[in-house]
C-alpha positions as CSV (number, residue, x, y, z in Angstrom):
1,M,6.3,-5.0,-10.3
2,V,2.5,-4.7,-10.9
3,A,1.4,-3.6,-14.4
4,K,-1.6,-1.4,-15.1
5,R,-4.9,-3.2,-15.1
6,P,-8.4,-2.2,-16.2
7,P,-10.7,-0.8,-13.6
8,P,-13.7,-2.8,-12.3
9,E,-17.2,-2.1,-13.4
10,P,-18.8,0.9,-11.5
11,P,-21.5,0.1,-9.0
12,S,-25.1,1.0,-9.9
13,G,-24.9,4.2,-7.9
14,G,-21.7,5.3,-9.6
15,W,-18.3,6.0,-8.1
16,T,-17.6,8.5,-5.4
17,C,-14.3,10.4,-5.3
18,A,-12.5,7.6,-3.6
19,R,-12.8,4.1,-4.9
20,V,-11.1,0.7,-5.1
21,I,-9.2,0.2,-8.3
22,G,-7.0,-2.8,-7.7
23,S,-6.0,-5.6,-5.5
24,V,-2.9,-7.8,-5.4
25,A,-1.6,-10.8,-3.4
26,S,2.0,-11.8,-3.0
27,T,2.6,-15.4,-2.0
28,G,5.9,-17.3,-2.3
29,G,7.5,-14.4,-4.2
30,T,4.8,-14.4,-6.9
31,T,2.4,-11.5,-7.3
32,V,-1.2,-12.3,-8.2
33,S,-3.8,-9.9,-9.4
34,A,-7.3,-10.5,-8.2
35,D,-10.6,-9.0,-7.3
36,S,-11.9,-11.7,-4.9
37,E,-11.0,-13.1,-1.5
38,Q,-10.2,-16.6,-2.7
39,P,-7.2,-18.4,-1.2
40,V,-4.1,-18.1,-3.4
41,A,-2.0,-20.7,-1.7
42,H,-2.4,-23.9,0.4
43,T,0.4,-25.6,2.3
44,A,0.4,-28.1,5.1
45,A,1.0,-25.4,7.6
46,M,-0.3,-22.2,6.3
47,R,-3.1,-20.6,4.3
48,M,-2.9,-17.0,3.1
49,R,-6.0,-15.1,1.9
50,I,-5.5,-12.4,-0.8
51,A,-3.9,-9.3,0.4
52,A,-6.0,-6.4,-1.0
53,L,-4.1,-3.4,-2.1
54,I,-6.5,-0.4,-2.1
55,I,-5.6,2.8,-3.9
56,A,-8.2,5.5,-4.4
57,T,-8.2,7.7,-7.5
58,T,-9.0,11.3,-7.5
59,S,-10.2,13.8,-10.1
60,G,-10.5,17.3,-8.6
61,C,-11.6,16.0,-5.2
62,G,-11.0,18.3,-2.3
63,D,-8.2,20.6,-1.4
64,G,-4.5,20.0,-0.7
65,E,-1.6,18.8,-2.8
66,S,-2.4,17.6,-6.3
67,A,-0.8,14.5,-7.9
68,T,1.4,16.7,-10.1
69,D,2.9,18.5,-7.0
70,F,5.0,15.4,-6.4
71,D,6.3,15.0,-10.0
72,G,10.1,14.5,-10.0
73,D,13.0,12.2,-9.3
74,Y,14.0,11.6,-5.7
75,E,16.7,10.1,-3.5
76,L,15.8,8.4,-0.2
77,V,18.2,10.1,2.3
78,E,16.9,8.9,5.6
79,Q,14.9,5.9,6.9
80,V,14.0,5.2,10.5
81,S,11.9,2.4,12.0
82,G,10.7,1.0,15.3
83,S,7.8,0.5,17.5
84,C,4.8,2.8,17.4
85,E,5.7,4.1,20.9
86,G,9.3,4.9,19.7
87,P,12.1,5.7,19.6
88,L,12.7,5.2,15.9
89,E,16.1,4.0,14.9
90,P,18.0,4.5,11.6
91,V,17.7,1.7,9.0
92,P,20.1,1.1,6.2
93,I,18.8,2.1,2.8
94,E,18.8,-0.6,0.2
95,P,20.5,0.3,-3.0
96,T,17.4,-0.7,-5.0
97,D,15.3,1.7,-3.0
98,R,17.6,4.7,-3.0
99,F,16.3,6.4,-6.2
100,F,12.8,6.6,-7.5
101,R,10.4,8.8,-9.5
102,L,6.9,10.0,-8.7
103,A,4.6,11.1,-11.5
104,A,0.9,11.8,-11.8
105,E,-0.6,8.9,-13.9
106,P,-4.1,8.2,-15.1
107,H,-5.4,5.1,-13.6
108,G,-9.0,3.8,-13.6
109,E,-11.2,6.9,-13.8
110,G,-8.8,9.2,-11.9
111,T,-5.2,10.0,-11.1
112,I,-2.6,8.5,-8.8
113,V,0.9,9.4,-7.7
114,A,2.7,6.6,-9.4
115,Y,6.0,5.2,-8.2
116,F,8.8,4.2,-10.6
117,S,12.0,2.5,-9.5
118,C,15.3,4.2,-10.7
119,V,19.0,3.2,-10.7
120,S,19.9,6.9,-10.7
121,P,18.1,10.2,-11.3
122,G,16.8,10.3,-14.8
123,E,17.3,6.5,-15.3
124,C,14.0,4.8,-14.3
125,V,11.8,1.9,-15.4
126,D,8.9,2.5,-17.7
127,T,6.2,0.7,-15.6
128,F,5.1,2.0,-12.3
129,D,4.8,-0.1,-9.2
130,L,1.2,-0.1,-8.0
131,F,2.1,-1.3,-4.5
132,R,4.3,1.7,-3.9
133,S,2.0,4.2,-5.6
134,F,-0.5,6.5,-3.8
135,G,-4.1,7.5,-4.3
136,R,-6.1,10.3,-2.8
137,S,-8.5,9.3,0.0
138,D,-10.0,11.5,2.8
139,G,-7.8,14.4,1.8
140,V,-4.6,12.2,2.1
141,W,-2.3,10.6,-0.5
142,K,-2.0,7.0,0.8
143,T,-2.1,3.3,0.1
144,T,-3.5,0.6,2.4
145,V,-2.9,-3.2,2.4
146,A,-4.9,-5.8,4.3
147,T,-4.0,-9.5,4.8
148,A,-5.4,-12.4,6.7
149,I,-3.3,-15.6,7.5
150,G,-4.5,-18.7,9.2
151,A,-3.3,-22.3,9.9
152,D,-5.0,-25.0,7.8
153,G,-7.7,-26.9,9.6
154,E,-7.5,-24.7,12.7
155,D,-9.4,-21.7,14.0
156,G,-7.6,-18.5,14.7
157,C,-6.3,-15.9,12.3
158,L,-3.5,-13.4,12.0
159,L,-4.9,-10.1,10.7
160,R,-2.7,-7.3,9.4
161,F,-3.3,-3.8,8.1
162,R,-0.8,-1.4,6.7
163,N,-1.2,2.3,5.9
164,R,1.4,4.3,3.9
165,E,0.9,8.1,3.7
166,L,2.7,10.6,1.5
167,T,3.2,14.3,2.2
168,S,5.6,17.0,1.0
169,S,8.3,18.1,3.5
170,D,11.0,20.9,3.1
171,G,11.3,20.6,-0.6
172,G,11.2,16.8,-0.5
173,L,8.8,14.3,0.8
174,L,7.9,12.2,3.8
175,I,6.4,8.7,3.7
176,V,5.0,7.3,6.9
177,D,4.4,3.6,7.0
178,T,2.3,2.2,9.9
179,A,1.5,-1.5,10.5
180,Y,-1.3,-2.9,12.6
181,E,-1.7,-6.5,13.6
182,E,-3.9,-8.8,15.7
183,L,-4.0,-12.6,16.3
184,D,-7.6,-13.6,16.8
185,P,-7.6,-17.2,18.2
186,D,-11.4,-17.4,18.0
187,L,-11.9,-16.2,14.5
188,P,-13.4,-19.0,12.3
189,E,-11.8,-19.9,9.0
190,A,-14.7,-18.4,7.0
191,S,-14.0,-15.0,8.5
192,C,-10.2,-15.2,8.1
193,V,-10.3,-12.9,5.0
194,Q,-8.7,-9.6,4.1
195,G,-12.1,-7.9,4.5
196,T,-12.0,-8.6,8.2
197,A,-8.5,-7.2,8.4
198,R,-9.6,-4.1,6.6
199,A,-12.7,-3.6,8.7
200,R,-10.6,-3.7,11.9
201,G,-7.9,-1.6,10.3
202,E,-6.3,0.9,12.7
203,T,-8.4,-0.4,15.6
204,M,-5.9,-3.2,15.9
205,P,-2.7,-2.8,17.9
206,C,0.0,-0.7,16.2
207,V,3.1,-2.9,15.8
208,S,5.6,-0.9,13.8
209,L,6.2,2.6,12.4
210,S,8.6,3.7,9.7
211,E,9.4,7.1,8.3
212,L,11.2,7.7,5.0
213,V,12.6,11.1,3.9
214,A,13.5,11.8,0.3
215,E,14.9,14.8,-1.5
216,R,14.4,15.9,-5.0
217,R,17.2,15.3,-7.4
């Protein structure tokens, strides 16, 4: 679980409505907070660059659903997954994922839709999970994650980009999780960084699609 962390210093020109407010990396089961692209782990076989988690904050930016529109406790009632071309197949719901709370929370200089894990409706943790939270960007509530992985001492890089979008649906909500991936055998080590994965983003081949449906409780 990722705790709240102070925002970075604003650029000389000031912030726009959407901005980066945090980055995290997960390697070997350990979550690392960082604002750089330095390697976080070295093994004989693998090197992972920091996976940047990008959430944009919002403060009265644009139309559409506000952060408070999602406030409430939810139960995950359906989960399907598969290739981007379909069809999507039902996936068992993990007990730890079944219940959760969404709440508008101040973060950085704006507001996010924060995700809190719950064991049952009304019984939730006090600290939100930044990885599963959502920020407003381009009129959409979403979170994106970029990673770059390469073999030590070799050229070539596995680039990944993940986009999670949140919308309301029939009194509940829908989360669409799309993953993109590309193995670039010619990418030099110096370019095997999350910034490259983010720059390519949704232009890379789509490799998986998941849809999660939750109802208010």
